[in-house]
Short mmCIF file of the C-alpha atoms (twelve columns), coordinates in Angstrom:
data_MODEL
# 
_entry.id   MODEL 
# 
loop_
_atom_site.group_PDB 
_atom_site.id 
_atom_site.type_symbol 
_atom_site.label_atom_id 
_atom_site.label_alt_id 
_atom_site.label_comp_id 
_atom_site.label_asym_id 
_atom_site.label_seq_id 
_atom_site.Cartn_x 
_atom_site.Cartn_y 
_atom_site.Cartn_z 
_atom_site.pdbx_PDB_model_num 
ATOM 1   C CA . MET A 1   -15.118 -3.381 -15.303 1 
ATOM 2   C CA . ASP A 2   -15.235 -3.735 -19.103 1 
ATOM 3   C CA . GLU A 3   -15.453 -0.066 -19.919 1 
ATOM 4   C CA . HIS A 4   -13.078 2.189  -21.822 1 
ATOM 5   C CA . VAL A 5   -12.633 5.744  -20.549 1 
ATOM 6   C CA . GLY A 6   -10.356 6.990  -23.280 1 
ATOM 7   C CA . SER A 7   -6.727  7.220  -24.263 1 
ATOM 8   C CA . GLY A 8   -4.023  9.424  -22.824 1 
ATOM 9   C CA . PRO A 9   -3.472  10.469 -19.183 1 
ATOM 10  C CA . ILE A 10  -7.111  11.453 -18.628 1 
ATOM 11  C CA . GLY A 11  -8.113  7.838  -19.187 1 
ATOM 12  C CA . ILE A 12  -6.420  6.810  -15.955 1 
ATOM 13  C CA . ILE A 13  -6.915  10.092 -14.081 1 
ATOM 14  C CA . ALA A 14  -10.685 10.516 -14.475 1 
ATOM 15  C CA . PRO A 15  -11.780 7.363  -12.573 1 
ATOM 16  C CA . THR A 16  -9.086  7.568  -9.884  1 
ATOM 17  C CA . TRP A 17  -11.484 8.378  -7.002  1 
ATOM 18  C CA . TYR A 18  -13.818 5.542  -7.965  1 
ATOM 19  C CA . PHE A 19  -11.031 3.023  -8.441  1 
ATOM 20  C CA . ALA A 20  -9.511  3.730  -5.009  1 
ATOM 21  C CA . PRO A 21  -11.644 1.244  -2.994  1 
ATOM 22  C CA . GLN A 22  -11.769 -1.363 -5.795  1 
ATOM 23  C CA . ARG A 23  -8.509  -1.233 -7.740  1 
ATOM 24  C CA . PRO A 24  -5.978  0.530  -5.488  1 
ATOM 25  C CA . GLN A 25  -3.027  -0.044 -7.809  1 
ATOM 26  C CA . VAL A 26  -4.863  1.562  -10.713 1 
ATOM 27  C CA . ALA A 27  -5.990  4.414  -8.481  1 
ATOM 28  C CA . GLN A 28  -2.441  5.004  -7.269  1 
ATOM 29  C CA . ALA A 29  -1.296  5.190  -10.874 1 
ATOM 30  C CA . GLY A 30  -3.977  7.796  -11.519 1 
ATOM 31  C CA . TRP A 31  -2.903  9.835  -8.502  1 
ATOM 32  C CA . GLN A 32  0.781   9.639  -9.418  1 
ATOM 33  C CA . THR A 33  -0.030  10.791 -12.950 1 
ATOM 34  C CA . THR A 34  -2.116  13.680 -11.611 1 
ATOM 35  C CA . ALA A 35  0.564   14.679 -9.131  1 
ATOM 36  C CA . LEU A 36  3.324   14.484 -11.730 1 
ATOM 37  C CA . LEU A 37  1.470   16.573 -14.300 1 
ATOM 38  C CA . SER A 38  0.554   19.177 -11.653 1 
ATOM 39  C CA . GLY A 39  4.030   19.491 -10.177 1 
ATOM 40  C CA . VAL A 40  2.916   18.204 -6.796  1 
ATOM 41  C CA . LEU A 41  5.843   15.806 -6.490  1 
ATOM 42  C CA . GLY A 42  8.485   18.520 -6.731  1 
ATOM 43  C CA . ASP A 43  9.273   21.695 -4.842  1 
ATOM 44  C CA . GLY A 44  8.179   24.072 -7.570  1 
ATOM 45  C CA . PRO A 45  4.799   25.719 -8.189  1 
ATOM 46  C CA . ILE A 46  1.690   23.577 -8.560  1 
ATOM 47  C CA . SER A 47  0.026   24.059 -11.931 1 
ATOM 48  C CA . GLY A 48  -3.624  23.892 -12.925 1 
ATOM 49  C CA . LEU A 49  -5.090  25.406 -9.769  1 
ATOM 50  C CA . ASP A 50  -6.426  28.374 -11.759 1 
ATOM 51  C CA . ASP A 51  -8.699  25.926 -13.592 1 
ATOM 52  C CA . PRO A 52  -11.644 25.129 -11.238 1 
ATOM 53  C CA . ALA A 53  -12.188 21.645 -12.652 1 
ATOM 54  C CA . ARG A 54  -8.524  20.666 -12.336 1 
ATOM 55  C CA . ALA A 55  -8.246  22.278 -8.904  1 
ATOM 56  C CA . THR A 56  -11.284 20.340 -7.679  1 
ATOM 57  C CA . MET A 57  -9.854  17.056 -8.935  1 
ATOM 58  C CA . LEU A 58  -6.477  17.667 -7.326  1 
ATOM 59  C CA . LEU A 59  -7.977  18.729 -3.987  1 
ATOM 60  C CA . GLN A 60  -10.261 15.710 -3.923  1 
ATOM 61  C CA . PHE A 61  -7.517  13.213 -4.787  1 
ATOM 62  C CA . ALA A 62  -5.147  14.730 -2.223  1 
ATOM 63  C CA . GLY A 63  -7.439  13.688 0.627   1 
ATOM 64  C CA . GLU A 64  -7.230  10.004 -0.231  1 
ATOM 65  C CA . PHE A 65  -3.707  9.702  -1.628  1 
ATOM 66  C CA . ALA A 66  -1.431  12.482 -0.365  1 
ATOM 67  C CA . ASP A 67  0.579   12.443 2.845   1 
ATOM 68  C CA . PRO A 68  -0.351  15.247 5.298   1 
ATOM 69  C CA . ALA A 69  2.490   17.563 4.271   1 
ATOM 70  C CA . THR A 70  1.717   17.222 0.555   1 
ATOM 71  C CA . LYS A 71  -1.982  17.737 1.156   1 
ATOM 72  C CA . GLN A 72  -1.272  20.912 3.123   1 
ATOM 73  C CA . ARG A 73  0.998   22.202 0.333   1 
ATOM 74  C CA . ILE A 74  -1.736  21.665 -2.241  1 
ATOM 75  C CA . TRP A 75  -4.408  23.415 -0.202  1 
ATOM 76  C CA . GLU A 76  -2.150  26.338 0.627   1 
ATOM 77  C CA . ALA A 77  -1.314  26.769 -3.053  1 
ATOM 78  C CA . ALA A 78  -4.998  26.494 -4.016  1 
ATOM 79  C CA . GLU A 79  -6.267  29.112 -1.566  1 
ATOM 80  C CA . ASP A 80  -5.590  32.035 -3.900  1 
ATOM 81  C CA . HIS A 81  -7.688  30.370 -6.620  1 
ATOM 82  C CA . ILE A 82  -10.615 28.633 -4.941  1 
ATOM 83  C CA . GLU A 83  -12.028 31.666 -3.095  1 
ATOM 84  C CA . PRO A 84  -12.957 30.241 0.327   1 
ATOM 85  C CA . THR A 85  -15.812 32.286 1.792   1 
ATOM 86  C CA . TRP A 86  -17.526 32.030 5.171   1 
ATOM 87  C CA . ASP A 87  -20.789 33.949 5.320   1 
ATOM 88  C CA . ARG A 88  -21.212 34.475 9.055   1 
ATOM 89  C CA . ASP A 89  -24.789 35.743 8.613   1 
ATOM 90  C CA . THR A 90  -26.023 32.532 6.992   1 
ATOM 91  C CA . GLY A 91  -23.455 30.144 8.476   1 
ATOM 92  C CA . GLU A 92  -22.417 28.909 5.029   1 
ATOM 93  C CA . PHE A 93  -18.839 28.145 4.015   1 
ATOM 94  C CA . THR A 94  -18.340 27.832 0.271   1 
ATOM 95  C CA . LEU A 95  -15.702 27.831 -2.438  1 
ATOM 96  C CA . GLY A 96  -16.362 30.290 -5.240  1 
ATOM 97  C CA . PHE A 97  -13.443 29.275 -7.497  1 
ATOM 98  C CA . GLY A 98  -13.219 32.870 -8.713  1 
ATOM 99  C CA . LEU A 99  -16.177 32.374 -11.051 1 
ATOM 100 C CA . ASP A 100 -18.183 35.390 -9.836  1 
ATOM 101 C CA . GLU A 101 -21.412 33.373 -9.972  1 
ATOM 102 C CA . PRO A 102 -24.499 33.985 -7.801  1 
ATOM 103 C CA . HIS A 103 -24.378 30.445 -6.399  1 
ATOM 104 C CA . PRO A 104 -21.286 28.295 -5.702  1 
ATOM 105 C CA . ARG A 105 -20.843 25.138 -7.762  1 
ATOM 106 C CA . GLY A 106 -22.364 22.389 -5.638  1 
ATOM 107 C CA . GLN A 107 -20.515 19.409 -7.128  1 
ATOM 108 C CA . TRP A 108 -17.143 21.147 -7.075  1 
ATOM 109 C CA . ASN A 109 -17.686 22.223 -3.470  1 
ATOM 110 C CA . ALA A 110 -18.734 18.708 -2.448  1 
ATOM 111 C CA . ARG A 111 -15.776 17.032 -4.141  1 
ATOM 112 C CA . SER A 112 -13.255 19.529 -2.783  1 
ATOM 113 C CA . MET A 113 -14.635 19.196 0.740   1 
ATOM 114 C CA . ALA A 114 -14.458 15.407 0.432   1 
ATOM 115 C CA . GLY A 115 -10.748 15.884 -0.124  1 
ATOM 116 C CA . TRP A 116 -10.504 18.303 2.809   1 
ATOM 117 C CA . VAL A 117 -12.095 15.986 5.394   1 
ATOM 118 C CA . CYS A 118 -10.589 12.780 4.002   1 
ATOM 119 C CA . THR A 119 -7.354  11.513 5.524   1 
ATOM 120 C CA . GLU A 120 -4.978  9.244  3.652   1 
ATOM 121 C CA . GLY A 121 -6.781  6.022  2.727   1 
ATOM 122 C CA . ALA A 122 -10.023 6.966  4.530   1 
ATOM 123 C CA . TRP A 123 -12.212 6.844  1.405   1 
ATOM 124 C CA . SER A 124 -11.130 3.267  0.654   1 
ATOM 125 C CA . ARG A 125 -11.625 2.175  4.270   1 
ATOM 126 C CA . ILE A 126 -15.273 3.249  4.173   1 
ATOM 127 C CA . PHE A 127 -15.888 0.396  1.727   1 
ATOM 128 C CA . ASN A 128 -13.244 -2.145 2.685   1 
ATOM 129 C CA . ALA A 129 -13.244 -1.789 6.479   1 
ATOM 130 C CA . PRO A 130 -16.566 -0.147 7.326   1 
ATOM 131 C CA . ASN A 131 -17.443 0.703  10.922  1 
ATOM 132 C CA . LEU A 132 -20.643 -1.298 11.265  1 
ATOM 133 C CA . ASN A 133 -20.654 -0.981 15.053  1 
ATOM 134 C CA . LYS A 134 -21.909 2.593  14.719  1 
ATOM 135 C CA . PHE A 135 -25.380 1.303  13.910  1 
ATOM 136 C CA . ASP A 136 -25.620 -0.160 17.418  1 
ATOM 137 C CA . GLU A 137 -24.011 2.767  19.251  1 
ATOM 138 C CA . PRO A 138 -25.572 5.955  20.668  1 
ATOM 139 C CA . THR A 139 -26.331 8.425  17.895  1 
ATOM 140 C CA . VAL A 140 -26.766 12.208 17.820  1 
ATOM 141 C CA . GLN A 141 -29.889 13.525 16.107  1 
ATOM 142 C CA . GLY A 142 -31.721 16.835 15.853  1 
ATOM 143 C CA . VAL A 143 -28.751 19.128 15.152  1 
ATOM 144 C CA . ASP A 144 -30.059 22.584 14.263  1 
ATOM 145 C CA . PHE A 145 -28.014 22.808 11.068  1 
ATOM 146 C CA . PRO A 146 -26.992 25.161 9.475   1 
ATOM 147 C CA . ARG A 147 -27.468 27.440 12.486  1 
ATOM 148 C CA . VAL A 148 -25.373 25.012 14.523  1 
ATOM 149 C CA . ALA A 149 -22.685 22.519 13.546  1 
ATOM 150 C CA . LEU A 150 -20.983 19.819 15.580  1 
ATOM 151 C CA . SER A 151 -17.224 20.232 15.366  1 
ATOM 152 C CA . GLU A 152 -16.916 16.995 17.355  1 
ATOM 153 C CA . ALA A 153 -19.289 14.047 17.629  1 
ATOM 154 C CA . LYS A 154 -17.491 10.872 18.645  1 
ATOM 155 C CA . TRP A 155 -18.435 7.746  20.565  1 
ATOM 156 C CA . ASP A 156 -15.270 6.409  22.245  1 
ATOM 157 C CA . GLY A 157 -16.810 3.172  23.483  1 
ATOM 158 C CA . SER A 158 -18.116 4.497  26.784  1 
ATOM 159 C CA . ALA A 159 -19.026 8.163  26.207  1 
ATOM 160 C CA . LEU A 160 -20.061 10.656 23.577  1 
ATOM 161 C CA . LEU A 161 -17.725 13.600 22.994  1 
ATOM 162 C CA . LEU A 162 -19.672 16.550 21.626  1 
ATOM 163 C CA . ALA A 163 -18.764 20.124 20.724  1 
ATOM 164 C CA . ALA A 164 -21.277 22.559 19.215  1 
ATOM 165 C CA . HIS A 165 -20.140 25.430 17.008  1 
ATOM 166 C CA . PRO A 166 -22.314 28.494 16.263  1 
ATOM 167 C CA . GLN A 167 -22.335 28.721 12.471  1 
ATOM 168 C CA . VAL A 168 -24.217 32.012 12.659  1 
ATOM 169 C CA . ALA A 169 -22.347 34.770 14.479  1 
ATOM 170 C CA . ALA A 170 -25.501 36.031 16.171  1 
ATOM 171 C CA . ASN A 171 -25.795 32.736 18.070  1 
ATOM 172 C CA . GLU A 172 -22.386 32.815 19.731  1 
ATOM 173 C CA . GLY A 173 -22.744 32.227 23.452  1 
ATOM 174 C CA . GLY A 174 -26.158 30.616 23.061  1 
ATOM 175 C CA . ARG A 175 -27.262 27.017 23.543  1 
ATOM 176 C CA . THR A 176 -28.766 24.251 21.449  1 
ATOM 177 C CA . THR A 177 -30.455 20.932 22.215  1 
ATOM 178 C CA . VAL A 178 -29.759 17.598 20.526  1 
ATOM 179 C CA . ARG A 179 -31.129 14.098 21.030  1 
ATOM 180 C CA . ILE A 180 -29.125 10.982 21.880  1 
ATOM 181 C CA . THR A 181 -30.872 7.996  20.338  1 
ATOM 182 C CA . ASN A 182 -30.107 4.299  19.963  1 
ATOM 183 C CA . VAL A 183 -29.672 3.863  23.714  1 
ATOM 184 C CA . VAL A 184 -30.604 0.757  25.688  1 
ATOM 185 C CA . SER A 185 -31.987 2.852  28.532  1 
ATOM 186 C CA . THR A 186 -32.590 6.572  29.039  1 
ATOM 187 C CA . ASP A 187 -31.901 6.368  32.781  1 
ATOM 188 C CA . GLY A 188 -28.816 7.693  34.517  1 
ATOM 189 C CA . TRP A 189 -27.222 9.684  31.711  1 
ATOM 190 C CA . VAL A 190 -25.096 12.686 32.697  1 
ATOM 191 C CA . VAL A 191 -23.215 15.434 30.880  1 
ATOM 192 C CA . THR A 192 -19.868 16.800 32.037  1 
ATOM 193 C CA . GLN A 193 -19.255 20.355 30.853  1 
ATOM 194 C CA . SER A 194 -15.877 21.689 29.747  1 
ATOM 195 C CA . ASN A 195 -15.411 23.274 33.201  1 
ATOM 196 C CA . GLY A 196 -15.792 19.882 34.897  1 
ATOM 197 C CA . GLU A 197 -19.359 20.418 36.156  1 
ATOM 198 C CA . THR A 198 -21.541 17.313 35.847  1 
ATOM 199 C CA . MET A 199 -25.322 17.456 35.499  1 
ATOM 200 C CA . PRO A 200 -27.989 14.740 35.117  1 
ATOM 201 C CA . LEU A 201 -29.897 14.379 31.855  1 
ATOM 202 C CA . THR A 202 -33.544 13.492 31.360  1 
ATOM 203 C CA . GLY A 203 -34.924 10.821 29.124  1 
ATOM 204 C CA . ASP A 204 -37.823 11.491 26.766  1 
ATOM 205 C CA . GLY A 205 -39.374 8.336  25.352  1 
ATOM 206 C CA . ASN A 206 -36.582 6.480  23.550  1 
ATOM 207 C CA . HIS A 207 -33.961 9.244  23.616  1 
ATOM 208 C CA . VAL A 208 -32.015 11.540 25.937  1 
ATOM 209 C CA . ASN A 209 -32.025 15.324 25.540  1 
ATOM 210 C CA . VAL A 210 -28.708 17.176 25.831  1 
ATOM 211 C CA . GLN A 211 -28.330 20.942 25.917  1 
ATOM 212 C CA . LEU A 212 -25.005 22.080 24.495  1 
ATOM 213 C CA . PRO A 213 -23.323 25.471 24.831  1 
ATOM 214 C CA . LEU A 214 -22.395 27.069 21.509  1 
ATOM 215 C CA . ASP A 215 -18.767 27.606 22.459  1 
ATOM 216 C CA . ASN A 216 -17.026 24.856 20.465  1 
ATOM 217 C CA . ARG A 217 -15.826 23.210 23.689  1 
ATOM 218 C CA . THR A 218 -16.097 19.476 24.233  1 
ATOM 219 C CA . VAL A 219 -18.652 18.068 26.653  1 
ATOM 220 C CA . VAL A 220 -18.820 14.411 27.679  1 
ATOM 221 C CA . VAL A 221 -22.119 12.524 27.719  1 
ATOM 222 C CA . ARG A 222 -22.142 9.137  29.399  1 
ATOM 223 C CA . GLN A 223 -24.240 6.641  31.340  1 
ATOM 224 C CA . PRO A 224 -22.149 5.685  34.398  1 
ATOM 225 C CA . GLY A 225 -22.343 2.242  35.845  1 
# 
C-alpha cells in the first residue's frame, strides 16, 4: 500500500481497522497508540468519550483488539456519552451520542456496533480464516425484521439453534415463521421446543417452514437420521 495518511499519531490510528486483516503488526501499533492516548491501558478515567467521533473509533477498535475485561471497561465508561436508546414501539436500538439530532448517525452506529459484536480477532478472521462451509449449510431466511430479530441462529453441524426475539413490545408472546433453505431434502425435519416437545415440520418446495415463538428461547431444528 503506497499511500501516505499523514504525520503524527492519527497517521497510524486512522487506518487501524483496515490494517487489522492485512498488516496486523501495524494495526496493533495503531490500537496501542489509541489506547495509550485514551487512558485505556491504565486504571484512570478514559478520555475522549465525550467526542462522538473519538468514542466511535475507540468502541470499534475495542471489539477487534481489546481483551474482554478492557472492552467491558470501555463500553461501561462510554455509556454516559453515547446515549443508547431502545425504541420499543419501532424495535430500533440506536446510539444518539448526545447530539440531539432527529436521526442517529448511521455510520457511527454501524462502526460502534461492529465493535460491540466483534470478539478479539474476529474481524481479521473473517478475511484470513473465512467460514466457507456456511454456503453449503442450512440457512435461515425470511426473518420479519425489524419486528422480529434472531438472538441466536447457529448451525452446529447437525442442527439449527434458533431463538426469536420480539423487537416490538406489542409482539411479545406471539409467533413468527422463517424458512430453512439450502437443504438436501425437505423430508423428516422436526423442531424441538424449549420445553422439550418435538413436532414435525413441513416442506414447501425447496425449503422447510419453521414457526418460532417470540420468547427468546432456543429451539432446535434438525433432520434426524
